[in-house]
One Martini backbone bead per residue (centre of mass of N, CA, C, O) as a GRO file, in nm:
protein
  273
    1UNK     BB    1  12.484  10.855  10.600
    2UNK     BB    2  12.259  10.830  10.386
    3UNK     BB    3  12.000  10.927  10.268
    4UNK     BB    4  11.689  10.855  10.290
    5UNK     BB    5  11.549  10.549  10.176
    6UNK     BB    6  11.331  10.389   9.923
    7UNK     BB    7  11.322  10.039   9.865
    8UNK     BB    8  11.269   9.838   9.565
    9UNK     BB    9  11.249   9.474   9.557
   10UNK     BB   10  11.280   9.224   9.380
   11UNK     BB   11  11.265   8.882   9.382
   12UNK     BB   12  11.290   8.718   9.126
   13UNK     BB   13  11.637   8.748   9.040
   14UNK     BB   14  11.724   8.949   9.290
   15UNK     BB   15  11.676   8.840   9.593
   16UNK     BB   16  11.613   8.558   9.452
   17UNK     BB   17  11.657   8.195   9.404
   18UNK     BB   18  11.407   7.997   9.355
   19UNK     BB   19  11.270   8.128   9.632
   20UNK     BB   20  11.568   8.189   9.760
   21UNK     BB   21  11.731   8.374  10.000
   22UNK     BB   22  11.999   8.502  10.101
   23UNK     BB   23  12.113   8.574  10.412
   24UNK     BB   24  12.274   8.825  10.323
   25UNK     BB   25  12.027   8.978  10.221
   26UNK     BB   26  11.871   8.984  10.483
   27UNK     BB   27  12.089   9.136  10.644
   28UNK     BB   28  12.096   9.390  10.465
   29UNK     BB   29  11.806   9.479  10.518
   30UNK     BB   30  11.829   9.506  10.823
   31UNK     BB   31  12.058   9.718  10.820
   32UNK     BB   32  11.915   9.934  10.653
   33UNK     BB   33  11.685   9.973  10.854
   34UNK     BB   34  11.867  10.048  11.097
   35UNK     BB   35  11.970  10.308  10.913
   36UNK     BB   36  11.662  10.428  10.810
   37UNK     BB   37  11.552  10.258  10.589
   38UNK     BB   38  11.319  10.163  10.335
   39UNK     BB   39  11.166   9.835  10.280
   40UNK     BB   40  11.060   9.683   9.968
   41UNK     BB   41  10.874   9.440   9.835
   42UNK     BB   42  10.869   9.385   9.463
   43UNK     BB   43  10.618   9.177   9.321
   44UNK     BB   44  10.444   8.953   9.108
   45UNK     BB   45  10.358   8.813   9.337
   46UNK     BB   46  10.154   8.704   9.544
   47UNK     BB   47  10.117   8.701   9.882
   48UNK     BB   48  10.064   8.382   9.898
   49UNK     BB   49  10.389   8.339   9.771
   50UNK     BB   50  10.502   8.484  10.030
   51UNK     BB   51  10.690   8.434  10.270
   52UNK     BB   52  10.677   8.537  10.590
   53UNK     BB   53  10.991   8.555  10.634
   54UNK     BB   54  11.023   8.756  10.403
   55UNK     BB   55  10.821   8.985  10.470
   56UNK     BB   56  10.953   9.045  10.760
   57UNK     BB   57  11.209   9.202  10.644
   58UNK     BB   58  11.000   9.422  10.574
   59UNK     BB   59  10.798   9.709  10.570
   60UNK     BB   60  10.686   9.598  10.287
   61UNK     BB   61  10.441   9.510  10.017
   62UNK     BB   62  10.458   9.454   9.664
   63UNK     BB   63  10.208   9.294   9.493
   64UNK     BB   64  10.092   9.199   9.195
   65UNK     BB   65  10.241   9.432   9.042
   66UNK     BB   66  10.060   9.659   9.233
   67UNK     BB   67   9.776   9.538   9.346
   68UNK     BB   68   9.934   9.496   9.632
   69UNK     BB   69   9.956   9.704   9.936
   70UNK     BB   70  10.190   9.719  10.216
   71UNK     BB   71  10.229   9.875  10.552
   72UNK     BB   72  10.262   9.683  10.768
   73UNK     BB   73   9.918   9.691  10.876
   74UNK     BB   74   9.869   9.845  10.603
   75UNK     BB   75   9.628   9.864  10.350
   76UNK     BB   76   9.653  10.034  10.032
   77UNK     BB   77   9.598   9.777   9.830
   78UNK     BB   78   9.320   9.584   9.640
   79UNK     BB   79   9.344   9.490   9.313
   80UNK     BB   80   9.103   9.361   9.075
   81UNK     BB   81   8.926   9.199   8.873
   82UNK     BB   82   8.660   9.243   8.729
   83UNK     BB   83   8.406   9.028   8.716
   84UNK     BB   84   8.353   9.014   8.402
   85UNK     BB   85   8.651   8.994   8.319
   86UNK     BB   86   8.724   8.739   8.478
   87UNK     BB   87   8.523   8.552   8.340
   88UNK     BB   88   8.631   8.590   8.052
   89UNK     BB   89   8.915   8.485   8.104
   90UNK     BB   90   8.837   8.197   8.190
   91UNK     BB   91   8.682   8.123   7.932
   92UNK     BB   92   8.920   8.146   7.738
   93UNK     BB   93   9.104   7.934   7.872
   94UNK     BB   94   8.898   7.697   7.858
   95UNK     BB   95   8.860   7.697   7.548
   96UNK     BB   96   9.187   7.632   7.513
   97UNK     BB   97   9.291   7.438   7.735
   98UNK     BB   98   9.440   7.605   7.977
   99UNK     BB   99   9.654   7.623   8.216
  100UNK     BB  100   9.587   7.776   8.548
  101UNK     BB  101   9.620   8.068   8.764
  102UNK     BB  102   9.467   8.245   9.029
  103UNK     BB  103   9.573   8.539   9.178
  104UNK     BB  104   9.590   8.582   9.529
  105UNK     BB  105   9.648   8.682   9.854
  106UNK     BB  106   9.543   8.381   9.962
  107UNK     BB  107   9.576   8.229   9.669
  108UNK     BB  108   9.585   7.958   9.436
  109UNK     BB  109   9.368   7.919   9.173
  110UNK     BB  110   9.238   7.595   9.069
  111UNK     BB  111   9.210   7.340   8.888
  112UNK     BB  112   9.260   7.013   8.906
  113UNK     BB  113   9.443   7.003   8.659
  114UNK     BB  114   9.629   7.243   8.732
  115UNK     BB  115   9.728   7.131   8.999
  116UNK     BB  116   9.866   6.881   8.885
  117UNK     BB  117  10.058   7.030   8.690
  118UNK     BB  118  10.199   7.209   8.893
  119UNK     BB  119  10.315   6.984   9.071
  120UNK     BB  120  10.474   6.848   8.831
  121UNK     BB  121  10.652   7.102   8.750
  122UNK     BB  122  10.796   7.192   9.013
  123UNK     BB  123  10.953   7.009   9.197
  124UNK     BB  124  11.068   7.094   9.478
  125UNK     BB  125  11.336   7.192   9.623
  126UNK     BB  126  11.532   7.206   9.885
  127UNK     BB  127  11.626   7.440  10.074
  128UNK     BB  128  11.956   7.607  10.128
  129UNK     BB  129  12.030   7.839  10.366
  130UNK     BB  130  11.769   8.018  10.340
  131UNK     BB  131  11.502   8.240  10.253
  132UNK     BB  132  11.251   8.037  10.218
  133UNK     BB  133  11.061   7.772  10.008
  134UNK     BB  134  11.059   7.810   9.737
  135UNK     BB  135  10.833   7.636   9.531
  136UNK     BB  136  10.649   7.548   9.771
  137UNK     BB  137  10.469   7.801   9.787
  138UNK     BB  138  10.285   7.720   9.554
  139UNK     BB  139  10.170   7.455   9.665
  140UNK     BB  140  10.054   7.566   9.942
  141UNK     BB  141   9.840   7.779   9.782
  142UNK     BB  142   9.642   7.575   9.683
  143UNK     BB  143   9.316   7.609   9.533
  144UNK     BB  144   8.971   7.458   9.457
  145UNK     BB  145   8.725   7.589   9.313
  146UNK     BB  146   8.418   7.538   9.175
  147UNK     BB  147   8.419   7.856   9.047
  148UNK     BB  148   8.658   8.035   8.901
  149UNK     BB  149   8.490   8.264   8.746
  150UNK     BB  150   8.392   8.387   9.043
  151UNK     BB  151   8.651   8.494   9.119
  152UNK     BB  152   8.890   8.685   9.303
  153UNK     BB  153   9.151   8.855   9.115
  154UNK     BB  154   9.478   8.992   8.997
  155UNK     BB  155   9.605   8.738   8.838
  156UNK     BB  156   9.759   8.540   8.566
  157UNK     BB  157   9.875   8.205   8.511
  158UNK     BB  158  10.043   8.038   8.241
  159UNK     BB  159  10.080   7.710   8.070
  160UNK     BB  160  10.113   7.525   7.796
  161UNK     BB  161  10.046   7.713   7.554
  162UNK     BB  162   9.920   7.724   7.216
  163UNK     BB  163   9.886   8.027   7.290
  164UNK     BB  164   9.962   8.330   7.284
  165UNK     BB  165   9.943   8.563   7.532
  166UNK     BB  166   9.870   8.803   7.351
  167UNK     BB  167   9.614   8.669   7.233
  168UNK     BB  168   9.466   8.627   7.495
  169UNK     BB  169   9.446   8.922   7.573
  170UNK     BB  170   9.287   9.010   7.320
  171UNK     BB  171   9.037   8.827   7.377
  172UNK     BB  172   8.959   8.951   7.649
  173UNK     BB  173   9.098   9.253   7.635
  174UNK     BB  174   9.226   9.583   7.670
  175UNK     BB  175   9.266   9.550   7.994
  176UNK     BB  176   9.482   9.330   7.895
  177UNK     BB  177   9.798   9.195   7.960
  178UNK     BB  178  10.134   9.065   7.863
  179UNK     BB  179  10.380   8.832   8.005
  180UNK     BB  180  10.648   8.682   8.065
  181UNK     BB  181  10.784   8.452   8.252
  182UNK     BB  182  11.006   8.515   8.533
  183UNK     BB  183  11.068   8.191   8.628
  184UNK     BB  184  11.094   8.113   8.320
  185UNK     BB  185  11.184   8.001   7.972
  186UNK     BB  186  10.895   7.945   7.892
  187UNK     BB  187  10.711   8.043   7.609
  188UNK     BB  188  10.423   7.912   7.721
  189UNK     BB  189  10.456   8.122   7.944
  190UNK     BB  190  10.254   8.348   8.162
  191UNK     BB  191  10.099   8.678   8.206
  192UNK     BB  192   9.791   8.820   8.319
  193UNK     BB  193   9.704   9.171   8.321
  194UNK     BB  194   9.642   9.478   8.427
  195UNK     BB  195   9.720   9.772   8.262
  196UNK     BB  196   9.654   9.967   8.521
  197UNK     BB  197   9.887   9.795   8.651
  198UNK     BB  198  10.188   9.870   8.852
  199UNK     BB  199  10.488   9.899   9.015
  200UNK     BB  200  10.480  10.209   9.012
  201UNK     BB  201  10.252  10.236   9.217
  202UNK     BB  202  10.417  10.158   9.462
  203UNK     BB  203  10.608  10.395   9.461
  204UNK     BB  204  10.393  10.624   9.475
  205UNK     BB  205  10.217  10.530   9.719
  206UNK     BB  206  10.442  10.499   9.930
  207UNK     BB  207  10.570  10.778   9.913
  208UNK     BB  208  10.311  10.928   9.991
  209UNK     BB  209  10.258  10.784  10.261
  210UNK     BB  210  10.559  10.876  10.377
  211UNK     BB  211  10.657  11.158  10.259
  212UNK     BB  212  10.832  11.099   9.999
  213UNK     BB  213  11.047  11.148   9.762
  214UNK     BB  214  11.117  11.015   9.455
  215UNK     BB  215  11.430  11.074   9.475
  216UNK     BB  216  11.445  10.853   9.731
  217UNK     BB  217  11.408  10.626   9.535
  218UNK     BB  218  11.446  10.262   9.477
  219UNK     BB  219  11.510  10.034   9.202
  220UNK     BB  220  11.521   9.662   9.183
  221UNK     BB  221  11.572   9.468   8.874
  222UNK     BB  222  11.507   9.201   8.592
  223UNK     BB  223  11.220   9.256   8.461
  224UNK     BB  224  10.952   9.359   8.272
  225UNK     BB  225  10.778   9.422   8.542
  226UNK     BB  226  11.006   9.655   8.628
  227UNK     BB  227  10.993   9.910   8.450
  228UNK     BB  228  10.809  10.105   8.606
  229UNK     BB  229  10.976  10.112   8.865
  230UNK     BB  230  11.240  10.219   8.736
  231UNK     BB  231  11.112  10.481   8.610
  232UNK     BB  232  10.999  10.598   8.890
  233UNK     BB  233  11.257  10.597   9.021
  234UNK     BB  234  11.526  10.780   9.121
  235UNK     BB  235  11.674  10.494   9.137
  236UNK     BB  236  11.818  10.256   8.902
  237UNK     BB  237  11.852   9.890   8.913
  238UNK     BB  238  12.005   9.626   8.748
  239UNK     BB  239  12.045   9.307   8.642
  240UNK     BB  240  12.256   9.118   8.517
  241UNK     BB  241  12.116   9.010   8.205
  242UNK     BB  242  11.896   9.175   8.141
  243UNK     BB  243  11.689   9.308   7.955
  244UNK     BB  244  11.734   9.579   7.764
  245UNK     BB  245  11.500   9.761   7.879
  246UNK     BB  246  11.604   9.736   8.173
  247UNK     BB  247  11.884   9.854   8.136
  248UNK     BB  248  11.784  10.124   8.024
  249UNK     BB  249  11.614  10.210   8.275
  250UNK     BB  250  11.900  10.205   8.448
  251UNK     BB  251  12.137  10.338   8.281
  252UNK     BB  252  12.353  10.086   8.333
  253UNK     BB  253  12.287  10.010   8.624
  254UNK     BB  254  12.457   9.737   8.787
  255UNK     BB  255  12.413   9.405   8.932
  256UNK     BB  256  12.419   9.122   9.057
  257UNK     BB  257  12.285   8.848   9.141
  258UNK     BB  258  12.192   8.651   9.410
  259UNK     BB  259  12.442   8.450   9.390
  260UNK     BB  260  12.626   8.745   9.414
  261UNK     BB  261  12.504   8.962   9.604
  262UNK     BB  262  12.373   9.237   9.471
  263UNK     BB  263  12.241   9.393   9.710
  264UNK     BB  264  12.498   9.466   9.851
  265UNK     BB  265  12.621   9.629   9.623
  266UNK     BB  266  12.399   9.840   9.610
  267UNK     BB  267  12.415   9.944   9.905
  268UNK     BB  268  12.711  10.031   9.891
  269UNK     BB  269  12.683  10.239   9.661
  270UNK     BB  270  12.455  10.403   9.842
  271UNK     BB  271  12.544  10.409  10.154
  272UNK     BB  272  12.356  10.196  10.351
  273UNK     BB  273  12.589  10.022  10.536
   0.00000   0.00000   0.00000
């Protein structure tokens, strides 16, 4: 067996396709754990839209792109927008009349209009033979608070925006960054996040918690929000067809996407199965 590894696996586009993971990927994670390796799901999604049956496959979850971290029953981090910054973010979005969701570990917080638009946009297909509920996880997590600006949240998703997300981030403040949406090719969609939070935090915090050297960590991902994770990990693997900076961060080491069972390829190359 290979030396014990701690592996951080992105969800959308890496472990799963459209929110459904191949059962062969689930089996590979179970086998790697049985062989003594530690498996972490590392996703930009909040924990509220990670299906419980998906989370149960792993030793822990890094959610909200590093804002929320758990190992087993231990919560290692739950970092959210400071109150004044969160209120300012919501006020900017409402001033531009942009639909949005506030992502929390417990729910997706929406205005009634945003909830209607999200339900109309998602139109979730029924998952077939995989693990997870597809885009239905988004619909099931929706809540509509009376005052979204007073909510506690970790990240924001926007869509149908007439304003570039980079401009929105600049209007909110220097504490906020912007990324294109990793789940769609819609250039009017994106994510607003705290620049102080990164998936790399998950690698570092989990490795320290477990007493493992960073050289024993592995990061596997396909999106721009995976860059920090890939750069922090001892071994980095990108999904074929990922953006150039992601491929560069992985040093050209690539595997196929979830439809071609790339996680199995990665584990086999690392001698973990």
